[in-house]
C-alpha distance (Angstrom), angle and dihedral (degrees) to the residues before:
residue distance angle dihedral
M1 . . .
S2 3.80 . .
L3 3.78 119.5 .
K4 3.79 119.8 -111.5
H5 3.81 114.1 -94.6
V6 3.83 114.2 -112.0
N7 3.78 137.1 -167.7
A8 3.81 94.2 -116.4
V9 3.77 138.9 10.9
I10 3.80 114.6 -161.9
V11 3.80 121.1 -162.0
G12 3.80 110.7 -151.5
S13 3.79 130.6 23.1
G14 3.79 101.9 -142.7
A15 3.80 131.1 110.3
G16 3.80 92.6 -48.8
G17 3.79 105.0 32.7
G18 3.80 95.4 43.8
V19 3.80 92.1 54.9
V20 3.82 93.0 46.1
A21 3.83 91.0 50.7
K22 3.80 91.6 53.7
E23 3.79 95.1 45.8
L24 3.80 94.4 48.5
A25 3.81 94.2 43.0
E26 3.79 92.7 49.8
A27 3.80 88.5 50.0
G28 3.79 88.6 59.0
R29 3.80 98.5 -102.5
S30 3.80 121.2 138.9
V31 3.81 110.2 -118.0
V32 3.80 137.3 -173.0
L33 3.81 112.3 -162.7
L34 3.81 112.9 -161.1
E35 3.81 120.2 -160.0
R36 3.82 125.1 -179.4
G37 3.80 93.6 -151.4
K38 3.79 138.9 50.7
W39 3.79 133.4 -86.0
F40 3.79 102.5 -110.7
T41 3.79 125.7 -152.4
P42 3.81 126.6 -127.9
F43 3.82 87.8 -101.7
D44 3.80 89.1 59.7
E45 3.81 88.2 57.0
R46 3.79 94.8 61.2
K47 3.77 116.7 133.2
D48 3.79 121.4 -110.5
D49 3.79 136.5 125.0
L50 3.78 94.9 -102.5
R51 3.81 95.6 52.2
N52 3.77 101.9 36.0
Q53 3.81 111.7 122.7
R54 3.78 93.7 -140.1
T55 3.81 94.8 54.5
C56 3.78 94.0 84.2
V57 3.80 95.7 167.3
L58 3.81 89.3 63.6
G59 3.80 92.7 47.3
N60 3.79 132.3 -87.6
A61 3.78 104.0 -88.4
F62 3.80 93.0 -157.9
G63 3.77 98.8 25.5
P64 3.81 131.3 91.4
D65 3.79 121.5 -71.6
E66 3.79 131.8 -122.6
R67 3.80 91.7 -71.5
N68 3.82 87.2 78.7
P69 3.83 109.6 64.8
R70 3.79 126.4 164.6
V71 3.80 134.7 -154.6
Y72 3.80 120.1 -124.0
V73 3.81 121.2 -166.5
D74 3.81 111.6 -154.3
A75 3.80 128.1 -147.2
S76 3.80 90.8 -89.0
G77 3.78 92.2 54.2
H78 3.80 94.7 -107.1
E79 3.79 115.7 144.7
H80 3.80 122.0 -133.2
V81 3.79 126.3 -172.3
I82 3.79 102.8 -142.2
S83 3.76 134.7 -165.7
P84 3.81 119.5 -109.3
T85 3.81 86.3 -117.5
H86 3.81 93.6 59.3
G87 3.79 102.9 131.2
A88 3.82 101.9 -136.0
Y89 3.79 95.1 43.2
S90 3.79 101.5 23.5
N91 3.78 117.6 164.7
N92 3.80 92.2 -119.8
A93 3.77 122.7 -134.1
A94 3.80 122.7 -28.1
C95 3.78 106.1 -166.3
V96 3.77 142.6 87.1
G97 3.80 104.3 -63.4
G98 3.79 91.9 25.9
G99 3.78 112.0 -144.4
T100 3.80 91.1 -9.7
L101 3.81 88.8 76.7
S102 3.80 93.7 63.0
Y103 3.80 105.4 18.3
G104 3.78 126.4 119.0
A105 3.83 87.4 -116.6
M106 3.79 101.7 -133.7
A107 3.81 105.6 164.4
W108 3.79 109.2 -153.6
R109 3.76 130.5 171.6
F110 3.80 112.7 -145.5
M111 3.80 116.0 -117.6
E112 3.80 122.2 -105.6
R113 3.80 91.9 -108.9
D114 3.80 91.3 53.5
F115 3.81 88.4 73.6
H116 3.80 94.5 55.4
L117 3.81 106.9 32.0
R118 3.82 93.0 143.4
S119 3.79 91.2 55.7
T120 3.81 90.7 44.7
Y121 3.80 100.6 46.0
G122 3.80 104.3 16.5
A123 3.78 126.8 -130.9
V124 3.80 114.4 -24.8
D125 3.79 113.7 -145.1
G126 3.80 111.7 -117.5
S127 3.80 92.9 15.2
T128 3.81 134.6 97.3
L129 3.81 90.4 -143.7
D130 3.80 110.8 163.1
D131 3.79 140.1 161.7
W132 3.79 121.6 -96.9
P133 3.81 116.0 -109.4
I134 3.81 87.4 -127.2
T135 3.80 132.2 53.5
Y136 3.77 134.9 -134.5
A137 3.81 87.7 -103.9
D138 3.81 89.6 59.4
L139 3.80 90.7 55.5
E140 3.81 99.8 36.9
P141 3.84 96.0 91.8
Y142 3.80 89.6 48.8
Y143 3.80 93.2 48.3
E144 3.78 85.6 55.1
K145 3.79 92.2 47.9
A146 3.81 91.5 51.6
E147 3.80 91.9 48.5
W148 3.79 93.7 50.7
E149 3.81 101.2 35.9
I150 3.80 98.0 43.8
G151 3.79 96.9 28.8
V152 3.81 131.0 -110.4
S153 3.80 128.6 -169.2
G154 3.78 126.8 -165.0
D155 3.78 144.4 81.3
D156 3.79 119.3 -110.6
S157 3.81 95.2 166.7
N158 3.81 89.3 112.7
N159 3.82 90.6 55.4
I160 3.78 100.3 99.0
F161 3.82 90.4 -176.6
R162 3.79 96.8 58.8
A163 3.77 123.2 117.3
P164 3.83 116.7 -107.2
R165 3.79 117.3 -81.4
K166 3.80 129.0 -169.1
R167 3.80 96.9 -153.6
P168 3.82 133.5 32.9
L169 3.78 122.4 -119.2
P170 3.81 113.7 -77.5
M171 3.81 96.5 -123.5
P172 3.80 133.5 41.6
P173 3.81 118.7 -112.6
L174 3.77 123.2 -83.1
P175 3.83 114.1 -95.7
P176 3.83 112.6 -78.5
T177 3.77 114.3 -97.3
R178 3.79 126.1 -139.4
E179 3.82 88.1 -102.4
H180 3.80 89.1 54.0
Q181 3.80 91.0 51.7
I182 3.81 90.7 50.6
L183 3.81 97.0 44.9
N184 3.80 99.8 40.5
P185 3.83 99.7 69.4
A186 3.80 91.1 38.9
A187 3.81 90.9 56.2
R188 3.79 91.4 49.3
R189 3.81 91.5 50.4
L190 3.81 87.6 55.3
G191 3.80 90.7 52.3
L192 3.82 93.5 -108.3
H193 3.80 126.2 137.5
P194 3.82 110.5 -125.3
F195 3.80 123.4 -172.1
D196 3.81 142.1 166.3
I197 3.81 113.5 -77.2
P198 3.82 114.7 -115.4
M199 3.81 107.3 -119.8
L200 3.80 136.6 -171.1
R201 3.79 85.8 -132.6
N202 3.78 130.7 107.1
S203 3.80 115.2 -112.7
V204 3.82 89.2 174.3
P205 3.83 130.1 20.3
Y206 3.81 105.9 -65.3
N207 3.80 134.2 158.0
V208 3.80 104.5 -57.6
A209 3.77 148.0 29.2
C210 3.80 139.8 -135.4
E211 3.79 130.4 173.4
V212 3.81 89.9 -55.4
D213 3.83 98.0 22.2
A214 3.77 90.7 -103.9
K215 3.81 124.1 89.8
C216 3.81 120.5 77.6
G217 3.81 122.8 -151.9
T218 3.77 133.7 153.3
H219 3.83 90.0 -96.4
N220 3.82 92.3 67.2
T221 3.82 102.1 29.6
V222 3.79 122.4 31.3
I223 3.82 100.1 16.3
P224 3.83 94.7 57.0
K225 3.81 87.8 47.0
A226 3.80 90.3 51.9
I227 3.80 91.6 50.6
E228 3.81 92.1 46.3
T229 3.82 90.0 62.1
G230 3.80 89.9 65.7
N231 3.81 88.6 -129.0
C232 3.82 99.2 93.2
E233 3.80 127.6 69.6
L234 3.81 116.8 -167.4
R235 3.81 115.8 -153.3
C236 3.79 115.8 -170.0
E237 3.82 131.0 -159.4
C238 3.80 91.4 28.0
I239 3.82 118.6 144.8
V240 3.80 113.3 -156.5
R241 3.81 112.3 -143.6
E242 3.80 100.8 -176.1
I243 3.78 147.2 -22.0
L244 3.79 110.5 -105.3
T245 3.80 120.6 -135.6
S246 3.79 133.7 -163.0
D247 3.80 126.6 -125.1
S248 3.79 87.5 -98.3
G249 3.81 92.3 57.0
R250 3.80 100.2 -105.6
A251 3.80 124.9 130.6
A252 3.79 108.9 -98.2
G253 3.82 101.0 -179.2
V254 3.78 137.2 -76.9
A255 3.79 139.2 -71.2
Y256 3.80 113.6 -137.8
Y257 3.78 143.9 164.1
D258 3.79 111.5 -117.4
S259 3.81 126.5 -143.2
D260 3.81 89.9 -82.2
G261 3.80 92.7 51.8
R262 3.80 94.8 -106.9
L263 3.79 118.7 142.4
Q264 3.80 110.5 -119.1
E265 3.80 135.0 179.3
Q266 3.79 120.1 -144.7
S267 3.80 114.1 -168.0
A268 3.80 120.9 -155.3
D269 3.79 143.2 166.1
V270 3.80 90.3 -124.4
V271 3.82 133.5 22.9
V272 3.82 120.1 -153.1
V273 3.81 119.6 -167.4
S274 3.82 114.2 -156.3
C275 3.81 104.9 157.7
A276 3.85 99.9 123.6
A277 3.77 123.3 -98.0
I278 3.80 101.4 -66.2
E279 3.79 98.8 41.8
S280 3.82 94.4 38.8
A281 3.80 90.4 54.7
R282 3.80 90.1 45.5
L283 3.81 91.8 53.2
L284 3.81 93.3 49.3
L285 3.80 91.6 47.8
N286 3.81 92.0 48.0
S287 3.81 90.6 52.4
T288 3.79 99.6 85.3
S289 3.79 129.4 157.4
R290 3.79 141.7 151.2
L291 3.80 91.5 -74.9
F292 3.81 94.2 39.9
P293 3.83 107.2 36.1
N294 3.82 92.2 161.2
G295 3.79 96.4 44.5
L296 3.78 133.7 -87.8
G297 3.80 118.0 -48.7
N298 3.80 90.1 6.4
R299 3.80 103.8 107.4
Y300 3.80 90.7 120.1
D301 3.83 97.4 36.0
W302 3.80 96.7 -108.2
V303 3.80 100.9 121.3
G304 3.79 108.2 105.6
R305 3.80 94.2 12.6
N306 3.83 125.4 121.5
L307 3.81 95.0 31.6
Q308 3.80 108.5 -174.0
G309 3.75 138.6 172.5
H310 3.78 126.6 161.2
A311 3.77 128.4 -71.9
Y312 3.80 99.3 -135.6
T313 3.76 117.1 -154.3
G314 3.80 141.8 157.5
A315 3.78 140.4 107.0
I316 3.79 143.5 -86.2
G317 3.78 120.9 -130.4
L318 3.82 122.3 -153.0
F319 3.81 113.5 -152.9
D320 3.79 136.2 -162.4
H321 3.81 90.6 -130.5
E322 3.80 137.4 44.5
T323 3.79 116.0 -77.7
Y324 3.80 99.6 168.4
D325 3.80 123.9 92.2
D326 3.84 103.3 160.8
L327 3.81 90.5 -126.4
G328 3.78 118.5 153.6
P329 3.81 120.6 -42.8
G330 3.81 92.8 -32.1
A331 3.81 98.5 -125.0
S332 3.80 108.4 97.2
I333 3.82 114.3 135.0
A334 3.79 131.8 56.6
V335 3.80 144.2 167.6
C336 3.81 128.3 -148.5
D337 3.81 96.8 -169.3
F338 3.82 91.3 114.7
N339 3.81 103.8 46.7
H340 3.81 94.5 97.2
G341 3.80 142.0 2.9
N342 3.80 97.2 47.3
L343 3.80 120.7 148.3
G344 3.78 120.5 -115.5
F345 3.79 101.1 17.7
V346 3.79 142.6 46.0
S347 3.82 122.9 -95.2
G348 3.83 120.8 -30.3
G349 3.78 137.5 -161.8
M350 3.78 147.8 -105.7
L351 3.81 125.2 -86.9
A352 3.81 124.4 -143.5
N353 3.75 140.6 159.4
E354 3.78 111.3 -92.3
F355 3.78 134.2 -110.6
I356 3.78 119.6 -92.1
R357 3.78 107.1 -69.5
L358 3.76 118.6 -143.5
P359 3.82 114.4 -132.5
Y360 3.79 93.6 -101.8
Q361 3.79 91.4 52.8
F362 3.78 93.4 44.0
A363 3.80 92.9 55.4
S364 3.80 94.6 43.9
R365 3.81 94.3 51.4
T366 3.78 98.5 47.0
A367 3.78 128.4 91.2
A368 3.75 126.6 -47.5
G369 3.78 110.0 -107.9
I370 3.79 94.2 47.6
P371 3.81 106.5 121.6
R372 3.79 111.7 -105.3
W373 3.80 93.1 -154.3
G374 3.76 142.3 23.5
A375 3.79 134.6 22.7
G376 3.80 95.6 -30.9
H377 3.77 91.2 54.7
K378 3.80 93.1 48.3
D379 3.80 92.4 46.9
F380 3.80 91.5 52.4
V381 3.80 93.7 49.6
R382 3.81 92.4 46.2
R383 3.80 90.8 49.3
Y384 3.80 101.0 44.7
Y385 3.79 111.0 18.4
R386 3.80 91.1 90.1
S387 3.81 93.5 32.5
S388 3.78 103.7 57.2
I389 3.81 138.6 87.6
S390 3.78 125.9 -160.5
V391 3.81 119.9 -153.8
M392 3.78 113.2 -169.4
G393 3.77 140.7 157.6
P394 3.81 144.4 -175.8
M395 3.79 113.6 -108.3
Q396 3.81 112.3 -147.2
E397 3.80 105.3 -115.5
M398 3.78 124.5 -140.4
P399 3.82 112.0 -118.5
V400 3.82 113.9 -114.9
F401 3.82 121.3 -162.5
D402 3.81 93.9 -141.9
S403 3.81 94.4 50.2
R404 3.74 96.2 94.8
V405 3.78 157.7 148.5
Q406 3.79 120.0 -125.2
V407 3.79 131.5 163.7
D408 3.77 113.9 -104.7
P409 3.80 116.0 -116.6
K410 3.81 94.2 -144.4
V411 3.80 113.3 23.4
K412 3.79 118.8 77.3
D413 3.78 132.9 179.8
H414 3.80 127.6 -120.2
W415 3.82 90.7 -77.4
G416 3.80 94.6 50.1
I417 3.81 94.7 -104.7
P418 3.85 117.4 139.7
V419 3.80 109.3 -106.2
A420 3.79 130.0 -129.3
R421 3.80 115.2 -83.9
L422 3.83 114.3 -155.5
S423 3.79 124.5 -160.2
G424 3.79 142.9 147.0
H425 3.78 137.2 67.7
R426 3.76 144.1 -92.5
H427 3.79 125.4 -103.3
Q428 3.82 123.2 -101.0
N429 3.81 88.3 -120.9
D430 3.81 89.3 68.5
L431 3.79 91.3 60.2
L432 3.80 93.5 47.8
G433 3.79 91.9 48.9
T434 3.79 96.9 46.5
N435 3.81 91.8 48.7
F436 3.81 88.7 52.8
M437 3.79 93.8 47.2
S438 3.80 95.2 47.1
A439 3.81 88.5 53.6
K440 3.81 89.7 52.4
A441 3.81 90.5 49.5
E442 3.80 89.6 50.5
A443 3.80 91.8 51.1
W444 3.82 91.1 50.1
L445 3.79 92.7 51.4
K446 3.80 93.3 46.5
E447 3.80 90.4 51.2
A448 3.82 87.4 50.5
G449 3.80 89.8 58.1
A450 3.80 104.9 -98.0
A451 3.80 110.7 165.3
T452 3.80 91.5 -153.8
V453 3.80 128.8 19.6
I454 3.78 123.2 -163.3
R455 3.80 114.1 -163.1
S456 3.77 122.8 -150.3
G457 3.77 112.1 -100.3
P458 3.80 119.3 -109.9
I459 3.78 113.6 -79.5
S460 3.79 120.0 -114.4
L461 3.79 117.7 -115.4
D462 3.79 91.1 -158.5
G463 3.76 112.1 103.3
P464 3.79 131.1 15.9
S465 3.78 126.7 -72.7
G466 3.79 124.2 -132.2
G467 3.78 110.1 124.1
Q468 3.79 121.7 136.7
H469 3.82 96.5 -21.8
Q470 3.79 99.0 44.4
A471 3.79 118.5 169.5
G472 3.79 147.1 146.3
T473 3.81 106.3 58.7
C474 3.83 96.3 111.2
R475 3.75 97.8 30.2
M476 3.78 123.7 -166.9
G477 3.79 118.9 -119.0
N478 3.79 147.8 135.3
D479 3.81 96.3 -117.5
P480 3.83 114.7 72.2
K481 3.80 89.1 -156.3
T482 3.82 92.8 63.2
S483 3.81 103.6 28.7
V484 3.80 140.9 41.8
V485 3.82 104.4 -141.3
D486 3.79 134.4 29.2
K487 3.79 125.5 -119.0
Y488 3.81 90.6 -78.5
C489 3.83 92.6 52.0
R490 3.81 94.2 -105.8
V491 3.82 115.2 143.0
H492 3.80 106.4 -110.6
E493 3.79 97.2 -131.0
V494 3.83 99.5 36.9
D495 3.78 111.1 53.6
N496 3.83 97.5 -161.5
L497 3.81 97.9 43.3
Y498 3.81 120.5 92.7
V499 3.79 135.0 -175.8
I500 3.80 110.9 -156.6
D501 3.80 114.1 175.1
G502 3.81 139.4 73.4
S503 3.79 92.3 -59.4
V504 3.83 89.7 81.3
H505 3.84 93.0 62.1
P506 3.83 110.6 110.8
N507 3.83 85.7 -157.5
N508 3.77 128.9 5.6
G509 3.79 106.8 -131.0
G510 3.79 125.8 -127.0
F511 3.80 90.2 -84.4
N512 3.78 143.2 72.5
P513 3.84 98.3 -78.9
V514 3.82 103.7 -146.8
L515 3.81 98.1 103.3
T516 3.80 89.6 50.1
I517 3.82 89.9 51.2
M518 3.80 89.4 51.6
A519 3.81 92.4 46.5
I520 3.81 91.7 50.6
A521 3.82 89.3 48.7
Y522 3.82 90.7 54.2
Y523 3.81 90.7 44.6
A524 3.83 95.3 48.1
S525 3.81 92.0 43.3
A526 3.79 91.7 53.9
N527 3.79 90.1 55.1
L528 3.80 92.1 44.2
V529 3.80 92.5 53.4
K530 3.80 92.1 44.7
T531 3.80 97.5 47.9
R532 3.82 99.1 37.2
K533 3.76 104.2 47.7
G534 3.80 92.4 161.0
M535 3.82 93.0 28.3
G536 3.79 89.7 -129.9
A537 3.79 126.3 103.6
T538 3.80 116.1 -34.2
């Protein structure tokens, strides 16, 4: 029996897809939201070493299983079939809400300059750095909408570097932690400008609940609202094989394997791809036909190019007194003094204290030379687990054309679909910037009284980026020859196909990008609803 035709089919229920589903459903459009993973309960979100999303070596609790390998090509050209739990190239979350189920939930707006880096810094040799086709002002109302509809706490009024906002955050900041109280005066003594991190977490009763009535993701905010309209059907454990196209070259729907492994076809007026940068590029490239022999949106070989993530860097300080109080998520204080205007390299990033680190993570991230087993290991953890502070930050990476996603010609997943093939390298600017930022983190911790400070080691430029904060593979732009989608996230060569997630970012900011993904989803959805009143051909 054929499935009922709908106005829109959305692939992926994360920060982008969840918002689009809600906006279209509330506008009266019929929507099918396809998710490859399950809808987990609050009990599934409990915190322990074995189920923590960031402990990749122990398995991604909310990520895909071993049926979803990838291929990584190293700097020597050797191919490696890697597990979906491989830390550097992990297959991200696979569940309703996507990464918003297990993220740290920092809710940053990008800075105004982040949208026109090429105009600010000029051409960067070896990089495809370009301006966005939209400005911060275009997104500002949608940043606000995301903050108020999904729920953000914090107070960035002390951040003198922030972009203009018309409305404050809807909730006050979380209570200051002991780490916050230690780091705040030290930052001020250094002439920095510390402030409370904006968080997609409830500091007062607001909208939604999680295991402690606090963290807001698309799974417990916009997706339930979409379903409540009666216009949105969520289908879990569905693996999309390809986007179907008509003889005239328009998107006709998708072919997918349902939870019972049966191949289904869902037709729709509009197809929205929201799978994150690696999987979105993979889906477009796997969607070949007579009119699109190289995949959808790929006429000029830009799909999958410019893969970025964030080059994380910083330092860990070991103190002679307790710094840990197990209050809230841990991360609470940040500075944006190093996002722009640094000498010797382009752009930069913010620095903040880190989320609560479970003992396994704490030991694995600390200095080389610490015993990994036995009495020495236990003594170190007992001594410093509660007497340490980590200051880290995401360095904005320079996009590189040859850092890319392809589909592998030989390796297929459990469903027979060619897997993502990752190759390329990072830009030299990333190394210069991370070295600078780790030195600034070290100085902050020393000023705060750390007896010993261990800086992050230099990042490797060998191999592509694209871990948790992947972006860039379907970049947004005005010129179809150098971008994949237009300023409203519509694929240039297929007028009813959209990509709405972090893959459209020409650059990824010096911040966790989730609020920007949500803002773009609200922005693109508003245009979609306005221009496609019947959701058929324009």
